[in-house]
Residue frames as a rotation matrix with the C-alpha (Angstrom) as fourth column:
MET 1
-0.851 0.506 -0.140 -37.69
0.409 0.472 -0.781 41.21
-0.329 -0.722 -0.608 49.18
PRO 2
-0.432 0.758 0.489 -41.30
0.635 -0.129 0.762 41.55
0.640 0.640 -0.425 47.92
LYS 3
-0.973 0.230 0.014 -43.45
-0.187 -0.749 -0.636 44.44
-0.136 -0.621 0.772 49.14
ILE 4
-0.407 0.913 -0.034 -47.12
0.808 0.377 0.453 44.06
0.426 0.157 -0.891 50.00
THR 5
-0.875 0.218 0.432 -49.52
-0.316 -0.933 -0.170 46.93
0.366 -0.285 0.886 50.61
PHE 6
-0.483 0.755 -0.444 -52.29
0.871 0.469 -0.150 46.40
0.095 -0.459 -0.883 53.13
ILE 7
-0.755 0.326 0.569 -55.09
-0.181 -0.937 0.298 48.96
0.631 0.122 0.766 53.02
GLU 8
-0.862 0.466 -0.200 -57.30
0.336 0.231 -0.913 49.27
-0.379 -0.854 -0.356 56.07
HIS 9
-0.080 0.941 0.330 -61.04
0.997 0.080 0.013 49.82
-0.014 0.329 -0.944 55.67
ASN 10
0.612 0.302 -0.731 -60.49
0.442 -0.897 -0.001 53.49
-0.656 -0.322 -0.682 56.60
GLY 11
0.965 -0.211 0.153 -57.94
0.059 -0.392 -0.918 53.91
0.254 0.895 -0.366 53.79
THR 12
0.527 -0.822 0.215 -54.75
-0.720 -0.297 0.628 53.77
-0.452 -0.486 -0.748 55.86
HIS 13
0.753 -0.350 -0.558 -51.93
-0.298 0.575 -0.762 52.12
0.587 0.740 0.328 53.89
HIS 14
0.516 -0.677 0.525 -49.27
-0.503 0.257 0.825 49.82
-0.694 -0.690 -0.208 55.33
GLU 15
0.718 -0.382 -0.582 -46.46
-0.470 0.352 -0.810 48.85
0.514 0.855 0.073 52.95
VAL 16
0.548 -0.506 0.666 -44.33
-0.558 0.372 0.742 46.03
-0.623 -0.778 -0.078 54.29
GLN 17
-0.099 -0.642 -0.760 -41.42
-0.899 0.385 -0.208 43.99
0.426 0.663 -0.615 53.01
VAL 18
0.667 0.465 0.582 -41.92
-0.653 0.741 0.157 40.26
-0.358 -0.485 0.798 53.30
ALA 19
-0.505 -0.838 0.207 -39.52
-0.670 0.531 0.518 37.35
-0.544 0.123 -0.830 53.17
VAL 20
-0.148 0.375 -0.915 -40.26
-0.819 0.472 0.326 34.85
0.554 0.798 0.237 50.44
GLY 21
-0.641 -0.035 -0.767 -41.96
0.138 0.977 -0.160 31.74
0.755 -0.208 -0.621 51.82
LEU 22
-0.901 0.407 -0.148 -44.00
0.083 -0.175 -0.981 33.46
-0.425 -0.897 0.124 54.53
SER 23
-0.177 0.907 0.382 -47.74
0.982 0.137 0.129 33.79
0.065 0.398 -0.915 54.17
VAL 24
-0.335 0.169 0.927 -49.38
0.201 -0.948 0.246 37.15
0.921 0.269 0.283 53.59
MET 25
0.774 0.630 -0.060 -51.01
0.135 -0.072 0.988 36.66
0.618 -0.773 -0.141 57.02
GLU 26
0.422 -0.706 -0.569 -47.59
0.895 0.227 0.383 36.23
-0.141 -0.671 0.728 58.65
ALA 27
-0.501 -0.582 0.640 -46.42
0.702 -0.707 -0.093 39.41
0.506 0.402 0.763 56.91
ALA 28
0.179 0.665 0.725 -49.33
-0.069 -0.727 0.683 41.33
0.981 -0.172 -0.084 58.45
ARG 29
0.899 0.186 -0.397 -48.83
0.334 0.297 0.895 39.79
0.284 -0.937 0.205 61.88
ASP 30
0.173 -0.942 -0.288 -45.06
0.983 0.145 0.117 40.31
-0.069 -0.303 0.950 61.94
ASN 31
-0.718 -0.420 0.555 -45.47
0.524 -0.851 0.034 43.96
0.458 0.315 0.831 60.90
ASN 32
-0.676 0.473 -0.566 -48.33
0.497 -0.275 -0.823 44.75
-0.544 -0.837 -0.049 63.30
VAL 33
-0.883 0.459 0.093 -50.79
-0.168 -0.495 0.853 45.54
0.438 0.738 0.514 60.51
PRO 34
-0.671 0.695 0.258 -54.16
-0.340 0.022 -0.940 46.13
-0.660 -0.718 0.221 62.19
GLY 35
0.101 0.856 -0.507 -57.20
-0.950 -0.069 -0.305 44.34
-0.296 0.513 0.806 60.83
ILE 36
0.108 -0.119 -0.987 -55.68
-0.451 0.879 -0.155 40.89
0.886 0.461 0.041 60.33
GLU 37
0.446 0.171 0.879 -56.55
-0.895 0.063 0.442 38.96
0.020 -0.983 0.181 63.48
ALA 38
-0.098 -0.521 -0.848 -55.45
-0.552 0.737 -0.390 35.46
0.828 0.430 -0.360 62.40
ASP 39
0.334 0.351 0.875 -57.10
-0.943 0.131 0.307 33.76
-0.007 -0.927 0.375 65.36
CYS 40
0.978 0.097 0.187 -56.21
-0.104 0.994 0.024 30.24
-0.184 -0.043 0.982 64.16
GLY 41
0.282 -0.959 0.000 -52.56
-0.304 -0.090 0.948 31.12
-0.910 -0.267 -0.317 63.51
GLY 42
-0.264 -0.390 -0.882 -52.71
-0.928 -0.148 0.343 30.26
-0.265 0.909 -0.322 59.84
ALA 43
-0.795 -0.043 0.606 -54.39
-0.071 0.997 -0.022 26.84
-0.603 -0.061 -0.795 59.95
CYS 44
-0.781 0.583 -0.224 -57.26
-0.384 -0.167 0.908 27.88
0.492 0.795 0.355 57.63
ALA 45
-0.594 0.557 -0.580 -59.64
0.735 0.669 -0.111 27.19
0.326 -0.493 -0.807 60.50
CYS 46
0.006 0.616 -0.788 -61.21
0.597 -0.634 -0.491 30.64
-0.802 -0.468 -0.372 60.79
SER 47
0.318 0.099 0.943 -61.79
0.906 -0.325 -0.272 33.60
0.279 0.941 -0.194 58.53
THR 48
0.821 0.074 -0.566 -60.12
0.393 -0.793 0.466 36.33
-0.415 -0.605 -0.680 60.58
CYS 49
-0.328 -0.901 -0.285 -57.36
0.214 -0.364 0.906 36.98
-0.920 0.236 0.313 58.04
HIS 50
0.262 0.597 0.758 -59.84
0.894 0.146 -0.424 37.76
-0.363 0.789 -0.495 55.27
VAL 51
-0.446 -0.343 -0.827 -58.92
-0.038 -0.915 0.401 40.43
-0.894 0.210 0.395 52.70
TYR 52
0.822 0.546 0.161 -60.07
0.199 -0.009 -0.980 41.64
-0.533 0.838 -0.116 49.30
VAL 53
-0.210 -0.920 0.330 -57.32
0.691 0.099 0.716 41.25
-0.692 0.379 0.615 46.72
ASP 54
-0.187 0.067 -0.980 -56.90
-0.452 -0.892 0.025 44.23
-0.872 0.448 0.197 44.42
THR 55
0.762 0.636 0.121 -58.53
-0.183 0.391 -0.902 43.46
-0.621 0.665 0.414 41.07
SER 56
0.522 -0.630 -0.575 -55.19
-0.815 -0.171 -0.553 43.79
0.251 0.757 -0.603 39.26
TRP 57
-0.548 -0.790 0.275 -53.88
-0.836 0.504 -0.219 40.84
0.035 -0.350 -0.936 41.33
ASN 58
0.252 0.766 0.592 -56.88
-0.789 0.516 -0.333 38.54
-0.561 -0.383 0.734 41.44
GLU 59
0.944 0.159 -0.289 -55.85
-0.316 0.683 -0.659 36.44
0.093 0.713 0.695 38.42
LYS 60
0.186 -0.973 -0.140 -52.17
-0.600 0.001 -0.800 36.34
0.778 0.233 -0.583 39.45
LEU 61
-0.257 -0.231 0.938 -52.70
-0.949 0.244 -0.200 34.41
-0.182 -0.942 -0.282 42.67
PRO 62
-0.984 -0.048 -0.169 -52.98
-0.074 0.986 0.150 30.65
0.160 0.160 -0.974 43.03
VAL 63
-0.206 0.970 -0.130 -56.53
-0.263 0.073 0.962 29.33
0.942 0.232 0.241 42.81
LYS 64
-0.196 0.253 0.947 -58.44
-0.981 -0.059 -0.187 28.99
0.009 -0.966 0.259 46.09
ASP 65
-0.879 -0.027 -0.476 -58.70
-0.059 0.997 0.054 25.41
0.474 0.075 -0.878 47.29
ALA 66
-0.049 0.963 -0.266 -61.92
0.285 0.269 0.920 23.91
0.957 -0.031 -0.288 48.66
MET 67
-0.060 -0.019 -0.998 -60.95
0.993 0.101 -0.062 24.47
0.102 -0.995 0.013 52.31
GLU 68
-0.906 -0.288 -0.309 -60.32
0.320 -0.946 -0.056 28.19
-0.276 -0.150 0.949 51.74
GLU 69
-0.663 0.732 0.158 -63.60
-0.130 -0.319 0.939 28.49
0.738 0.601 0.307 49.80
ASP 70
0.095 0.720 -0.688 -65.45
0.666 0.468 0.581 26.87
0.740 -0.513 -0.435 52.70
MET 71
-0.291 -0.276 -0.916 -63.87
0.924 -0.328 -0.194 29.17
-0.247 -0.903 0.351 55.30
LEU 72
-0.985 -0.078 0.152 -64.66
0.127 -0.930 0.345 32.27
0.114 0.359 0.926 53.23
ASP 73
-0.169 0.986 -0.013 -68.34
0.425 0.085 0.901 31.47
0.889 0.146 -0.433 53.77
PHE 74
0.381 0.267 -0.885 -67.76
0.922 -0.039 0.385 32.65
0.068 -0.963 -0.261 57.36
ALA 75
-0.682 -0.730 -0.046 -65.96
0.730 -0.683 0.014 35.88
-0.042 -0.024 0.999 56.41
TRP 76
-0.081 0.593 -0.801 -67.43
0.298 -0.753 -0.587 39.36
-0.951 -0.286 -0.116 56.70
GLU 77
0.643 0.514 -0.568 -69.07
-0.323 -0.491 -0.809 40.26
-0.695 0.703 -0.149 53.38
PRO 78
-0.291 -0.784 0.549 -67.09
0.253 0.490 0.834 37.91
-0.923 0.381 0.055 51.11
SER 79
0.590 0.385 -0.710 -66.82
-0.579 -0.410 -0.704 38.67
-0.562 0.827 -0.020 47.39
GLU 80
0.962 -0.254 0.097 -65.14
0.246 0.663 -0.707 37.18
0.115 0.704 0.701 44.34
LEU 81
0.337 -0.877 0.344 -62.02
-0.285 -0.443 -0.850 39.11
0.897 0.189 -0.399 45.42
SER 82
0.680 -0.001 0.733 -61.97
-0.733 0.004 0.680 37.58
-0.004 -1.000 0.002 48.91
ARG 83
0.206 -0.652 -0.729 -58.98
-0.018 0.743 -0.669 35.55
0.978 0.151 0.141 50.05
LEU 84
0.992 -0.093 -0.088 -57.61
0.098 0.106 0.989 34.27
-0.083 -0.990 0.115 53.32
THR 85
0.587 -0.809 -0.017 -54.12
-0.745 -0.532 -0.403 35.67
0.318 0.249 -0.915 53.75
CYS 86
0.150 -0.533 0.833 -52.94
-0.658 0.575 0.486 32.53
-0.738 -0.621 -0.264 55.53
GLN 87
0.518 0.160 0.840 -53.41
0.344 0.861 -0.375 30.66
-0.783 0.483 0.391 52.24
ILE 88
0.958 -0.246 0.147 -51.25
0.035 -0.406 -0.913 32.95
0.285 0.880 -0.380 50.09
ARG 89
0.449 -0.883 -0.136 -47.52
0.705 0.256 0.662 32.18
-0.550 -0.393 0.737 50.18
VAL 90
0.721 -0.253 -0.645 -45.24
-0.375 -0.926 -0.056 35.07
-0.583 0.282 -0.762 49.29
THR 91
0.315 -0.662 0.680 -43.08
0.872 0.485 0.068 34.64
-0.375 0.571 0.730 46.20
GLU 92
-0.691 -0.616 -0.378 -41.01
0.370 -0.751 0.547 37.17
-0.621 0.238 0.747 44.25
ASP 93
-0.716 0.467 0.519 -43.93
0.544 -0.094 0.834 37.28
0.438 0.879 -0.186 41.79
LEU 94
0.310 0.894 -0.324 -46.11
0.912 -0.183 0.367 38.85
0.268 -0.409 -0.872 44.48
ASP 95
-0.651 -0.587 -0.481 -43.94
0.676 -0.736 -0.017 41.97
-0.344 -0.336 0.877 44.74
GLY 96
-0.951 0.299 0.075 -46.41
-0.245 -0.882 0.404 44.88
0.187 0.365 0.912 44.74
LEU 97
-0.467 0.815 -0.342 -49.44
0.681 0.578 0.449 42.86
0.564 -0.023 -0.825 45.90
ILE 98
-0.803 0.337 0.492 -52.26
-0.499 -0.832 -0.244 45.07
0.327 -0.441 0.836 47.21
VAL 99
-0.468 0.703 -0.536 -54.92
0.678 0.674 0.293 43.78
0.567 -0.226 -0.792 49.60
ARG 100
-0.463 0.434 0.773 -57.78
-0.518 -0.840 0.161 45.62
0.719 -0.326 0.614 51.29
MET 101
-0.976 0.126 -0.175 -59.14
0.216 0.554 -0.804 44.73
-0.004 -0.823 -0.568 54.71
PRO 102
-0.152 0.984 0.095 -62.88
0.604 0.017 0.797 44.38
0.782 0.178 -0.597 55.29
GLU 103
0.201 0.334 0.921 -64.68
-0.426 -0.817 0.389 46.63
0.882 -0.470 -0.021 57.73
LYS 104
0.154 -0.172 0.973 -64.28
-0.961 0.204 0.188 43.93
-0.231 -0.964 -0.133 60.36
GLN 105
-0.679 -0.341 -0.650 -63.31
-0.438 0.899 -0.014 40.31
0.589 0.276 -0.760 60.83
ILE 106
0.479 0.870 0.116 -65.74
-0.680 0.284 0.676 37.74
0.556 -0.403 0.727 62.18
C-alpha cells in the first residue's frame, strides 16, 4: 500500500498508507490529516484541498487539467507546485509522495 507524507504549514508530518484508487484528498480525510478541508467532497468545485507537491514529485504526477487549473486560481498563494489533492489518484507509483499544506485554505 503506497505511503503519502502530508506536511502541515507548521512542519508537522503525517505519514499515511493509502489504498490504490483513492484520491490524495480521500487519504487525508480518512486519516484525519488537518489542513485538508475538502469542502466540495472531491468534485473539483473548491480549492480547499490545495497542497504544494514536493519538487521531487512535481514531474511524476499527471498533468493538471483545465478545471483544476481554474480552481487553483482560488487557492491560497498558488504556485507552480500547487495541486488539488482531489484530482490526484493514488497508484503504486505514488509510494513516497510528499505534499505540503499551505498556511490556510480559502
